[in-house]
TORTOR-566015 format. One record per residue (C-alpha): residue in three letters; x, y, z. Coordinates in pm, whole numbers, padded with zeros to 5 digits, always signed. Example, Ala and Ser with C-alpha at 12.3 -4.5 7.8 and 13.67 -1.06 7.14 Angstrom:
ALA+01230-00450+00780;SER+01367-00106+00714;
% end
This chain:
MET-01260-06016+01638;PHE-01182-05732+01873;ARG-00865-05532+01890;LYS-00727-05279+02129;ILE-00676-04972+01910;TYR-00610-04712+02176;GLY-00415-04798+02486;PHE-00135-05041+02555;ASP-00063-05344+02765;ALA+00286-05459+02862;LYS+00339-05632+02530;ASP+00239-05327+02329;ALA+00434-05075+02530;MET+00804-05148+02502;ASP+00880-04835+02692;SER+00722-04722+03017;GLN+00704-04372+02869;SER+00521-04482+02556;MET+00190-04318+02653;ILE+00116-04028+02886;PHE-00236-03913+02955;PHE-00208-03611+03175;TRP-00198-03271+03004;THR-00148-02919+03124;VAL-00150-02726+02796;VAL-00458-02629+02598;ILE-00396-02686+02226;PRO-00553-02478+01948;LEU-00802-02662+01735;PHE-00712-02719+01370;LEU-01049-02834+01246;THR-01321-02695+01024;VAL-01567-02667+01311;HIS-01718-02361+01473;CYS-01592-02192+01787;LEU-01686-02388+02094;VAL-01728-02093+02327;PRO-02089-01969+02314;VAL-02013-01609+02245;GLY-02007-01397+01936;ARG-01736-01152+02047;GLU-01458-01126+01795;ARG-01651-01318+01539;GLY-01801-00998+01403;PHE-01473-00806+01394;ASP-01426-00839+01018;LEU-01791-00760+00972;CYS-01741-00414+01123;VAL-01385-00291+01108;THR-01260-00139+00784;SER-00969+00067+00915;ARG-00731+00057+01209;GLN-00818+00418+01277;GLY-01170+00300+01353;ILE-01051+00080+01643;LYS-01072+00229+01992;ASP-00952+00004+02275;LEU-01026+00157+02617;SER-01018-00166+02817;ASN-00843-00182+03156;GLN-00833+00193+03210;THR-01036+00223+03535;LEU-01307+00420+03358;SER-01631+00497+03541;ARG-01818+00604+03227;VAL-01781+00603+02853;PRO-01545+00891+02769;PRO-01709+01176+02575;HIS-01582+01317+02247;LEU-01458+00988+02106;PRO-01354+00998+01737;LYS-01655+01000+01511;ILE-01490+00740+01288;THR-01490+00482+01568;GLU-01618+00148+01438;TYR-01494-00083+01715;LEU-01512+00024+02079;ASP-01387-00193+02366;ILE-01458-00062+02717;SER-01415-00398+02894;TYR-01258-00441+03237;ASN-01360-00098+03368;ASN-01609+00019+03632;ILE-01888+00142+03409;ALA-02218+00078+03585;GLU-02450+00201+03311;ILE-02479+00303+02950;ASP-02716+00596+02942;ASP-02873+00811+02670;ARG-02560+01023+02622;SER-02287+00764+02659;LEU-02251+00698+02286;VAL-02352+01036+02144;GLY-02182+01116+01814;LEU-02061+00763+01738;THR-02271+00726+01426;LYS-02029+00478+01268;LEU-02005+00248+01569;CYS-02055-00113+01462;PHE-01894-00329+01733;LEU-01940-00254+02106;LYS-01767-00472+02360;ALA-01834-00404+02728;THR-01749-00716+02930;HIS-01640-00736+03295;CYS-01754-00379+03362;GLY-02003-00439+03645;LEU-02267-00308+03406;ARG-02610-00294+03574;PHE-02825-00090+03341;ILE-02857-00010+02971;SER-03097+00270+02881;PRO-03360+00189+02614;ASN-03242+00504+02432;ALA-02872+00436+02468;PHE-02833+00337+02103;VAL-03044+00604+01936;GLN-02741+00757+01759;THR-02565+00423+01710;SER-02836+00229+01533;GLY-02576+00078+01300;ILE-02431-00151+01566;LYS-02404-00508+01435;VAL-02217-00674+01723;LEU-02297-00617+02091;ASN-02116-00806+02365;VAL-02221-00721+02721;SER-02142-01060+02876;GLN-01980-01104+03218;ASN-02172-00817+03380;SER-02444-00762+03639;LEU-02750-00689+03425;SER-03060-00773+03628;ILE-03288-00776+03324;ILE-03242-00839+02955;PRO-03233-00482+02815;ASP-03460-00334+02551;LEU-03258-00290+02234;SER-03342-00076+01933;LEU-03072-00198+01699;PRO-03221-00286+01360;GLN-02879-00389+01217;LEU-02779-00612+01508;ARG-02650-00954+01403;ILE-02457-01088+01702;LEU-02567-01044+02064;ASP-02398-01191+02371;LEU-02576-01154+02707;THR-02418-01451+02887;SER-02293-01450+03247;ASN-02523-01180+03381;LEU-02768-01174+03675;TYR-03116-01167+03522;ASP-03345-01431+03670;SER-03544-01501+03354;TYR-03472-01575+02989;GLN-03779-01375+02889;LEU-03692-01155+02590;PRO-03843-00804+02564;SER-04086-00734+02282;THR-03831-00501+02120;PHE-03643-00813+02007;GLN-03910-00854+01741;LYS-03743-00564+01557;LEU-03400-00729+01551;THR-03469-00864+01206;HIS-03101-00924+01119;LEU-03014-01112+01438;GLU-02832-01438+01359;LEU-02631-01526+01672;LEU-02784-01497+02019;PHE-02631-01617+02346;LEU-02812-01596+02680;GLY-02691-01699+03023;SER-02732-01605+03386;GLY-02627-01727+03725;LYS-02984-01680+03850;ALA-03199-01810+03565;SER-03312-02163+03648;LEU-03640-02190+03457;VAL-03702-02207+03086;LYS-04057-02116+02989;SER-04230-02176+02660;THR-04294-01804+02619;ASP-03936-01687+02684;PHE-03836-01674+02317;THR-04165-01575+02158;ALA-04013-01248+02037;LEU-03788-01452+01806;ARG-04076-01617+01622;ASN-04009-01424+01301;ILE-03634-01379+01347;SER-03393-01604+01156;VAL-03159-01690+01442;LYS-02903-01940+01313;GLN-02700-01997+01631;PHE-02841-01996+01982;GLY-02676-02050+02316;LEU-02819-02104+02664;SER-02617-02124+02981;ALA-02684-02156+03352;ARG-02432-02171+03631;THR-02604-02421+03860;GLY-02838-02607+03628;TRP-03208-02583+03550;GLN-03495-02656+03781;SER-03746-02697+03500;TYR-03780-02681+03125;GLU-04113-02633+02950;SER-04160-02821+02627;GLY-04197-02606+02319;SER-03957-02338+02440;LEU-03738-02376+02132;THR-04011-02415+01874;ASN-04009-02041+01807;LEU-03654-02072+01672;ARG-03759-02200+01335;SER-03431-02130+01155;LEU-03201-02262+01426;GLN-02902-02457+01291;GLU-02649-02463+01576;MET-02724-02499+01946;THR-02484-02456+02236;LEU-02599-02569+02581;ASN-02381-02475+02878;VAL-02584-02621+03162;PRO-02459-02890+03405;PHE-02662-03207+03463;CYS-02586-03487+03702;GLU-02919-03613+03836;LYS-03214-03442+03662;PHE-03162-03593+03322;ASP-03532-03584+03246;ILE-03490-03207+03191;PHE-03198-03277+02961;LYS-03399-03534+02766;ASN-03691-03289+02731;PHE-03451-03031+02597;LEU-03318-03278+02336;MET-03669-03375+02230;ASP-03760-03008+02196;LEU-03445-02939+01998;ASN-03536-03217+01758;ARG-03834-03008+01647;THR-03605-02737+01508;GLN-03367-02751+01214;THR-03060-02792+01434;THR-02778-03004+01290;ILE-02494-02908+01527;LEU-02518-02958+01904;ARG-02248-02857+02153;LEU-02277-02961+02515;VAL-02047-02757+02737;LYS-01973-02870+03095;LEU-02254-03122+03071;PHE-02128-03328+03365;PRO-01969-03163+03668;ASP-01651-03308+03813;ASN-01682-03639+03998;CYS-02034-03683+03866;THR-02167-04037+03873;VAL-02432-04103+03610;ALA-02660-04396+03668;ASP-02915-04315+03398;ASP-02863-04310+03021;PRO-02874-03938+02935;PHE-02819-03998+02561;GLU-03095-04239+02475;THR-03286-03959+02301;LEU-03009-03936+02041;LYS-03149-04241+01865;SER-03463-04048+01772;MET-03294-03722+01669;ASP-03298-03727+01292;LEU-03136-03393+01210;VAL-02843-03364+01449;LYS-02528-03467+01260;ASN-02258-03318+01477;LEU-02233-03379+01854;THR-01954-03227+02060;LEU-01874-03246+02432;VAL-01663-02960+02565;ASP-01494-02893+02901;THR-01666-03175+03080;TRP-01606-03475+03302;VAL-01668-03808+03127;ASN-01664-04149+03293;SER-01582-04454+03085;SER-01926-04594+03164;VAL-02093-04279+03029;MET-01867-04290+02725;VAL-01994-04640+02644;LYS-02356-04524+02672;LEU-02281-04228+02446;LEU-02115-04451+02185;LYS-02397-04702+02185;ASN-02655-04434+02118;ALA-02440-04244+01870;TRP-02374-04563+01673;VAL-02740-04612+01600;SER-02824-04244+01549;ASN-02773-04018+01251;ILE-02469-03853+01408;GLN-02180-03830+01164;GLN-01922-03644+01374;LEU-01851-03703+01741;GLY-01605-03477+01918;PHE-01449-03449+02263;PHE-01265-03127+02343;ASN-01077-03058+02662;ILE-01241-03340+02854;THR-01135-03515+03173;TYR-01161-03890+03122;ASN-01221-04109+03426;GLU-01220-04487+03405;ASP-01490-04598+03643;THR-01498-04949+03494;PRO-01229-05207+03571;ASP-01145-05287+03208;GLY-01158-04934+03074;LEU-01375-04853+02777;ASN-01518-05163+02609;PHE-01732-05121+02303;PHE-01800-05426+02091;GLY-02003-05280+01810;GLN-02360-05341+01706;ASN-02532-05471+01400;TYR-02676-05141+01289;SER-02614-04915+00994;VAL-02338-04688+01113;HIS-02347-04319+01009;LEU-02052-04212+01219;ARG-01762-04102+00999;SER-01558-03871+01221;VAL-01424-03905+01577;ILE-01225-03629+01747;PHE-01027-03637+02071;ASP-00867-03299+02130;HIS-00693-03246+02462;VAL-00798-03539+02676;ALA-00685-03533+03039;HIS-00686-03872+03215;TYR-00803-03850+03574;GLN-00609-04159+03686;TYR-00237-04152+03640;LYS-00221-04465+03430;TYR-00260-04565+03069;PRO-00622-04569+02956;SER-00758-04869+02777;PHE-00991-04835+02479;ASN-01114-05173+02355;ILE-01320-05115+02046;SER-01410-05349+01765;VAL-01219-05251+01453;GLU-01510-05359+01241;ALA-01718-05093+01417;LEU-01478-04831+01278;SER-01441-04976+00932;GLN-01630-04691+00771;MET-01459-04411+00962;THR-01302-04151+00735;TYR-01177-03893+00988;LEU-00988-03953+01313;LYS-00821-03694+01530;LEU-00613-03776+01837;SER-00463-03443+01936;GLY-00317-03338+02267;THR-00302-03693+02397;GLY+00072-03711+02476;MET+00112-03996+02226;ASN+00476-04078+02146;ILE+00420-04413+01974;SER+00148-04477+01721;PRO-00046-04802+01791;CYS+00025-05056+01518;ASN-00338-05150+01466;LEU-00429-04787+01419;ILE-00223-04788+01102;SER-00330-05118+00953;ALA-00689-05173+01060;LEU-00880-04870+00932;PRO-00932-04934+00561;SER-01157-04629+00497;LEU-00961-04371+00695;GLU-00893-04070+00473;THR-00786-03808+00729;LEU-00567-03871+01033;ASP-00477-03585+01267;LEU-00212-03668+01528;SER-00114-03309+01598;ASN+00012-03181+01932;ASN+00163-03507+02053;LEU+00515-03636+02123;LEU+00573-03832+01803;ASP+00893-03846+01601;GLU+01007-04056+01304;SER+01072-04371+01510;GLY+00751-04333+01712;PHE+00521-04291+01413;TRP+00688-04555+01198;TRP+00757-04790+01489;THR+01009-05060+01406;PHE+00832-05322+01625;CYS+00518-05304+01413;SER+00463-05528+01114;TYR+00234-05364+00861;THR+00040-05551+00599;SER-00069-05218+00448;VAL+00001-04865+00548;PHE-00304-04640+00549;PRO-00452-04782+00229;ALA-00704-04497+00188;LEU-00531-04217+00379;LYS-00529-03887+00189;HIS-00461-03628+00458;LEU-00210-03669+00741;SER-00136-03407+01008;LEU+00175-03452+01222;SER+00183-03090+01330;GLN+00327-02991+01670;ASN+00530-03304+01727;ARG+00902-03383+01737;PHE+00991-03476+01382;LEU+01342-03381+01271;SER+01440-03505+00924;LEU+01264-03397+00609;SER+01467-03649+00411;ILE+01346-03949+00618;ILE+00986-03833+00611;SER+00994-03793+00232;GLU+01112-04152+00196;LYS+00848-04291+00436;THR+00561-04119+00255;HIS+00617-04353-00041;GLN+00450-04623+00172;MET+00126-04425+00182;ARG+00011-04473-00174;SER-00298-04254-00149;LEU-00150-03969+00053;GLN-00219-03627-00098;SER-00168-03384+00191;LEU+00095-03380+00468;ASP+00112-03131+00756;LEU+00453-03107+00927;SER+00412-02761+01077;PHE+00543-02667+01423;ASN+00813-02931+01441;SER+01192-02905+01456;ILE+01254-03019+01102;SER+01580-02970+00920;ILE+01644-03074+00563;GLY+01910-03331+00645;GLY+01991-03443+00292;ARG+01826-03527-00038;CYS+01448-03558-00042;SER+01245-03797-00252;TRP+00874-03728-00256;PRO+00604-03950-00408;ARG+00432-03812-00716;HIS+00087-03851-00560;LEU+00168-03614-00271;ARG+00027-03275-00372;GLU+00014-03065-00055;LEU+00286-02999+00202;ASN+00278-02778+00511;LEU+00623-02697+00654;SER+00531-02378+00835;ASN+00703-02285+01161;ASN+01017-02484+01089;ASN+01356-02316+01045;LEU+01443-02418+00689;GLY+01586-02111+00512;ASN+01605-02006+00149;THR+01724-02341+00014;VAL+01407-02527+00109;PHE+01263-02490-00242;ARG+01535-02720-00381;PHE+01413-03007-00164;LEU+01048-02997-00263;SER+00867-03196-00526;PRO+00789-03030-00861;HIS+00450-03202-00839;PHE+00339-03002-00535;GLU+00026-02795-00587;TRP-00008-02653-00234;ILE+00297-02538-00031;ASP+00296-02366+00306;LEU+00634-02220+00403;SER+00510-01962+00651;LYS+00761-01870+00919;THR+01041-02087+00785;GLY+01322-01828+00788;ILE+01303-01738+00419;THR+01468-01402+00346;ALA+01463-01392-00034;ILE+01287-01549-00330;ASP+01471-01614-00650;GLN+01293-01490-00960;LYS+01302-01839-01113;VAL+01201-02035-00804;LEU+00836-02082-00903;LEU+00931-02218-01243;GLU+01031-02538-01064;PHE+00667-02595-00963;PRO+00453-02591-01279;SER+00147-02730-01095;LEU+00159-02489-00801;THR-00180-02333-00715;HIS-00134-02221-00351;LEU+00180-02071-00195;PHE+00198-01943+00162;LEU+00504-01736+00261;SER+00364-01548+00560;SER+00574-01441+00859;ASN+00912-01458+00693;SER+01179-01192+00634;ILE+01129-01138+00262;GLN+01226-00784+00161;VAL+01163-00782-00212;LEU+00915-00969-00425;PRO+01069-01027-00770;VAL+00888-00855-01054;ASP+00919-01145-01296;LEU+00767-01430-01093;HIS+00606-01691-01315;ALA+00353-01950-01199;PRO+00082-02003-01462;LEU-00156-02192-01230;LEU-00101-02004-00903;HIS-00435-01915-00749;THR-00348-01805-00394;LEU-00040-01621-00266;TYR+00020-01520+00097;ILE+00311-01281+00160;ASP+00178-01105+00470;GLN+00389-01030+00778;ASN+00719-00997+00594;ILE+00934-00686+00553;ILE+00821-00595+00204;ALA+00816-00217+00163;THR+00699-00200-00197;ILE+00517-00432-00434;TYR+00618-00309-00776;MET+00399-00283-01080;GLY+00428-00594-01290;THR+00496-00825-00996;PHE+00181-01027-01063;GLU+00188-01017-01443;GLY+00339-01366-01455;LEU+00057-01500-01235;PRO-00242-01490-01472;ARG-00474-01704-01256;LEU-00407-01529-00926;ARG-00733-01472-00735;THR-00621-01420-00374;ILE-00327-01214-00245;LYS-00271-01163+00124;ALA+00000-00900+00170;GLY-00098-00715+00487;ASN+00115-00634+00791;ASN+00418-00539+00586;PRO+00611-00212+00642;PHE+00480-00041+00332;SER+00648+00266+00189;CYS+00396+00535+00105;SER+00565+00665-00207;CYS+00501+00669-00577;ASP+00626+00309-00595;SER+00308+00209-00408;TYR+00082+00436-00614;TRP-00028+00163-00855;PHE-00090-00081-00566;VAL-00327+00168-00402;THR-00503+00294-00713;ALA-00485+00025-00981;LEU-00474-00317-00814;ASN-00809-00494-00789;LYS-00880-00488-00415;SER-01115-00786-00440;LEU-00795-00993-00458;LEU-00696-00878-00108;PRO-00899-01048+00169;ASP-00721-00841+00436;TRP-00765-00501+00268;PRO-00767-00234+00400;LEU-00732-00320+00768;ASP-00386-00477+00758;TYR-00224-00226+00523;THR-00054+00075+00684;CYS+00234+00309+00600;SER+00568+00266+00776;VAL+00779+00517+00586;PRO+00825+00807+00552;PRO+00803+00867+00929;ILE+00557+01152+00884;LEU+00305+00904+00738;ALA+00379+00613+00972;GLY+00061+00444+01090;MET-00159+00597+00823;PRO-00381+00344+00643;LEU-00242+00268+00301;ALA-00592+00313+00161;ASP-00576+00680+00268;TYR-00250+00740+00083;LYS-00365+00910-00235;PRO-00088+01110-00400;GLY-00169+01315-00707;LYS-00161+01128-01032;LEU+00067+01392-01178;SER+00330+01342-00906;CYS+00360+00967-00972;GLU+00280+00907-01341;LEU+00602+00966-01538;TRP+00428+00951-01874;LEU+00183+01217-01759;GLN+00467+01434-01632;ALA+00644+01398-01966;ALA+00326+01476-02162;ILE+00255+01788-01957;ALA+00619+01901-01971;LEU+00625+01863-02349;SER+00293+02044-02381;ILE+00411+02334-02163;THR+00741+02349-02351;PHE+00557+02359-02680;VAL+00323+02634-02561;ILE+00608+02842-02418;THR+00821+02791-02727;THR+00531+02888-02952;ALA+00457+03196-02742;LEU+00822+03299-02739;GLY+00848+03238-03111;PHE+00543+03451-03178;THR+00674+03724-02949;PHE+01017+03695-03111;TYR+00865+03741-03453;ALA+00627+04019-03348;CYS+00909+04215-03184;ASP+01148+04186-03482;GLY+01357+03928-03303;VAL+01515+03821-03632;TRP+01647+04171-03689;TYR+01778+04199-03334;THR+01944+03861-03367;LYS+02127+03977-03675;MET+02232+04291-03492;LEU+02354+04078-03202;TRP+02567+03883-03442;VAL+02710+04208-03577;TRP+02779+04325-03222;ILE+02962+04000-03147;LEU+03177+04049-03453;VAL+03261+04400-03339;LYS+03350+04275-02989;ARG+03582+04015-03137;ARG+03752+04286-03328;GLY+03790+04485-03007;LYS+03991+04204-02842;LYS+04282+04292-03065;LYS+04306+04637-02910;THR+04677+04702-02936;ASP+04726+04587-03291;LYS+04414+04764-03402;LEU+04509+05095-03238;ARG+04858+05081-03388;ASP+04700+05071-03730;VAL+04428+05333-03665;SER+04401+05625-03908;PHE+04104+05803-04065;HIS+04102+05801-04445;TYR+03770+05976-04494;HIS+03608+06281-04356;ALA+03274+06107-04354;PHE+03099+05785-04438;ILE+02753+05847-04584;SER+02468+05614-04491;TYR+02152+05652-04699;SER+01873+05463-04866;GLN+01914+05370-05230;TYR+01584+05545-05292;ASP+01753+05871-05190;SER+02065+05810-05403;SER+01976+06079-05659;TRP+01982+06354-05395;VAL+02294+06213-05231;GLU+02492+06188-05554;SER+02373+06510-05716;MET+02363+06730-05411;LEU+02545+06595-05107;VAL+02848+06418-05258;SER+02913+06666-05535;THR+02893+06967-05302;LEU+03120+06823-05031;GLU+03380+06674-05261;ARG+03404+07007-05455;ALA+03490+07157-05115;GLY+03785+06916-05085;LEU+03630+06668-04841;SER+03693+06297-04876;LEU+03374+06089-04862;CYS+03302+05717-04847;ILE+02988+05586-05017;HIS+02900+05224-05056;GLU+02836+05226-05431;ARG+03184+05353-05499;ASP+03413+05264-05207;PHE+03296+04920-05081;VAL+03556+04651-05159;PRO+03414+04398-05405;GLY+03394+04040-05276;GLU+03381+04124-04906;TRP+03081+04071-04684;ILE+02854+04374-04675;ILE+02875+04393-04296;ASP+03255+04395-04312;ASN+03246+04675-04567;ILE+03015+04880-04347;ILE+03238+04827-04043;ASN+03559+04907-04231;CYS+03421+05225-04386;ALA+03274+05349-04058;GLU+03599+05288-03871;ALA+03801+05459-04142;SER+03581+05770-04133;TYR+03598+06057-03887;LYS+03225+06116-03909;THR+02929+05916-04024;ILE+02653+06108-04201;PHE+02306+05961-04193;VAL+02062+06085-04452;LEU+01735+06038-04273;SER+01415+05993-04463;ASN+01112+05770-04467;ASN+01304+05548-04707;PHE+01592+05527-04458;VAL+01382+05394-04170;GLN+01243+05119-04394;SER+01590+04985-04483;ASP+01752+04710-04272;TRP+02099+04796-04408;CYS+02061+05156-04304;ASN+01965+05039-03959;TYR+02274+04814-03944;GLU+02492+05111-04032;LEU+02324+05328-03766;PHE+02362+05055-03505;PHE+02732+05004-03573;ALA+02807+05373-03581;GLN+02641+05424-03244;HIS+02830+05129-03101;ARG+03156+05269-03234;ALA+03083+05610-03081;VAL+03010+05465-02739;ARG+03310+05230-02742;TYR+03561+05494-02830;GLY+03389+05748-02611;ILE+03432+05523-02303;ILE+03798+05468-02377;HIS+03867+05838-02405;SER+03656+05922-02103;LEU+03870+05691-01892;ILE+04181+05860-02021;ALA+04041+06206-01948;THR+03934+06107-01597;ASP+04284+05994-01494;CYS+04482+06256-01683;VAL+04604+06431-01371;SER+04706+06121-01183;VAL+04864+05947-01479;SER+05047+06213-01665;GLU+04997+06570-01767;ILE+05081+06469-02118;MET+04751+06288-02143;CYS+04542+06602-02093;PRO+04559+06713-02456;PHE+04363+06404-02547;VAL+04057+06515-02357;PRO+03903+06691-02659;LEU+03908+06356-02831;VAL+03611+06263-02620;SER+03397+06524-02784;ILE+03530+06422-03118;GLN+03408+06066-03073;GLU+03086+06155-02900;ASP+03003+06386-03194;SER+03103+06138-03463;LEU+02744+06097-03583;VAL+02589+06357-03811;PHE+02219+06339-03889;LEU+02078+06506-04200;LEU+01699+06513-04202;LEU+01605+06502-04569;GLU+01233+06517-04492;PRO+01027+06549-04171;ILE+00999+06222-03974;PRO+00778+06222-03662;PRO+00976+06033-03390;ASP+00668+05841-03269;SER+00612+05700-03619;LEU+00947+05522-03627;PRO+00943+05134-03616;LYS+01041+04959-03292;LYS+01375+04856-03439;PHE+01464+05233-03463;LEU+01412+05303-03093;ASN+01769+05432-03071;LEU+01706+05673-03357;ARG+01392+05796-03189;GLY+01599+05888-02882;VAL+01862+06058-03094;LEU+01611+06277-03273;ARG+01470+06385-02937;GLN+01801+06454-02764;GLN+02061+06547-03031;THR+02079+06836-03276;TYR+02049+06743-03643;LEU+02070+06930-03974;GLN+01749+06954-04172;TRP+01757+06995-04550;PRO+01551+07302-04644;GLY+01264+07242-04878;ALA+01214+07401-05218;GLY+01065+07748-05246;ALA+01136+08114-05209;GLY+01358+08206-04918;GLU+01500+07856-04884;GLU+01822+07934-05070;MET+01964+08117-04770;LYS+01883+07818-04549;ARG+02065+07588-04790;GLN+02378+07804-04774;VAL+02367+07787-04395;PHE+02313+07408-04420;TRP+02621+07357-04639;SER+02836+07591-04430;SER+02749+07409-04106;LEU+02811+07067-04257;LYS+03145+07163-04413;ALA+03264+07325-04092;MET+03173+07015-03897;LEU+03366+06788-04132;ARG+03674+07013-04161;VAL+03747+06966-03788;ALA+03897+06633-03894;ASP+04183+06820-04060;ARG+04299+06944-03717;SER+04187+06660-03483;MET+04197+06345-03696;VAL+04364+06068-03497;LEU+04700+05966-03636;LYS+04889+05644-03594;ASP+05131+05780-03333;LEU+04842+05905-03121;ALA+04684+05560-03129;VAL+05007+05401-03007;ASP+05028+05649-02721;ILE+04669+05567-02618;SER+04748+05195-02618;GLU+05052+05239-02399;THR+04859+05467-02162;LEU+04583+05209-02122;SER+04841+04941-02041;LEU+04993+05167-01773;MET+04650+05233-01621;ALA+04578+04861-01608;ASP+04906+04793-01425;GLN+04836+05061-01165;SER+04484+04936-01099;
% end
């Protein structure tokens, strides 16, 4: 039984617009096949480029030569579309890191044999579309991809230097003048492992010598871009020669020129080609009669995949394409029609036996203008596992056509692509997929889908592609928790909730590229997630801990985001395993701060100290400890404890001074002198000093007798000093070793200075304030001379401790009384000593400050303050 599976008659087509077979748009190919154009241009880009700073694009700049002084870090150089006639010995001087050179459409006529002496690391060289008259000598030991197509050399003969291109894998040759293929043309490649080889000729070949390809022992993929319309014996010889290599993939580009009528069977050699598994026709004219011949030979060959890309189909038979199958073991499993233009403006008719396609597992009908899916296509292919209907005009009603009656709906279908169609409702599609009981993967990208209500997905559906549909942040709520693979690239997502992935416990692949996500939550959790794409968003920082909830993550694509080069990105640059990033470092650049904009993120290397808080804290604590220890040691070594005590005493004295008025009202001197001495000198003080002065009628204050019991010692010292007209210091070696003696000296000096300043101010303004104040001027001398030093024994000033620096200055600047030693002639000195000391102390009888005088001073100070 035969069925029409592609094409419609009046009964099938309920609408005159049901099928359209004239196309004007070239559709991108979504298949796992190699590039159909026989060039290796951008294919080596990732092989060479490691940084954007290494890319130098000088195309379309009307250059007449390669500019000198290019950056030494240049890895990729494009000088295409200029007027560069030659590449000489000095054109590429200094470019030691150059890896990819592209010089197409330059009018290039000559390449010097020494042009690449300093650029021996080049791996990709594309000099196609030029005017090279010979194939140049190349000394490039690292070269892997070479494109010399569309030039003007008249022979395919390769120079002997090609024997040294030991890494060459892809080679493409082509010229508008080469019309002969000789058996010796490719001898230089005998020991080179070329995997892909391409030959092209603009007007066809005049002859082909057998054995020309036998030198390509490792050849796996062959691209032939040579037109044939009459001399098919040359084409057959080429196929027979190709069968002697290891080629499994054959691409025939522009095999038949437009309006070519083929009487012969050009494909009969396919039946004897054991190794070729993949046959593709590209950019060619195909008559329906030739298509039948191709199918007949392919059906009985070992070909497993048959593809037609961008072909023009012409029905030169009255009933269209009629293929009734053959009783042979069929190896064909995959048929591809991608962008088929119908020469006649009518519906084509494909009449093929369904039984002939019963073992087909892959079918692609893309770019056909289909708006209604043929009923038999759905029900009659029991082994079909993958159906690609992308780039058509289908919608829900056209794919699930109501006029069709299905006995089963894709019984074995696992993968369905409805990309680039006109589907609208995610809710309807989710309900319809329940009919496809084996469906695992569904591609709905590039449609106009909206959610449109509740979605109910079958449990067996594991993969869903919704990219390039405007769905928004709520799309996650309408997806199945059983999904393992979700593509939501360019779907208008602006934020991800931290708990969103918890709804998908089986999720292994998530694609969120080209959205407007600003922040990636730190606490994402997906225990099985293997692959995450978040590139081309507006993520400035990926924080530490973001991937901690993704233990099985192996691939992260996060490039082309506006990264902030700050300490927040420090861990990403230094700590993250870069083997997880397939696009590192090329697609990672700084956007902020502006001074670093455009800098590769890999080059952002701030100091560890500036970004590691724990290190900053550790260093700060260490420095603080060292400084504190040093200060403590210095404090101890410089008698800081003693000075601290003295500071406390000084503070107490200052607090007392705040009560100036009350204190001055109560001022009176009760003693002629307060005696400060060391207890080790007490015998001399009591037996000599005190007894002698008190017998003379002088009133003395000594701590052993006159200190008030129960009061603090410091308070007693202060009270006695303030109540005494003079303070006598008995200086000795014992004195300078006593802290209490030093306290007494310190306070007495402070008292002298304080009162001296007060009286100096009074004396200075005596004329302007009042004449009555002038009698108080002598009081200045009284207070400045309130300290009396008795040197009991010689004390060298330089031998005094540091805490007695003030005393050292006093001994050098002030007069002191020295106690005469024992011996003959010293008695007279002692009498002079006692006379001087008594006279000094008796001045207090005439000048001792009384209470009334203190009150007058207080009032005078108040008046001075008011006038100032």
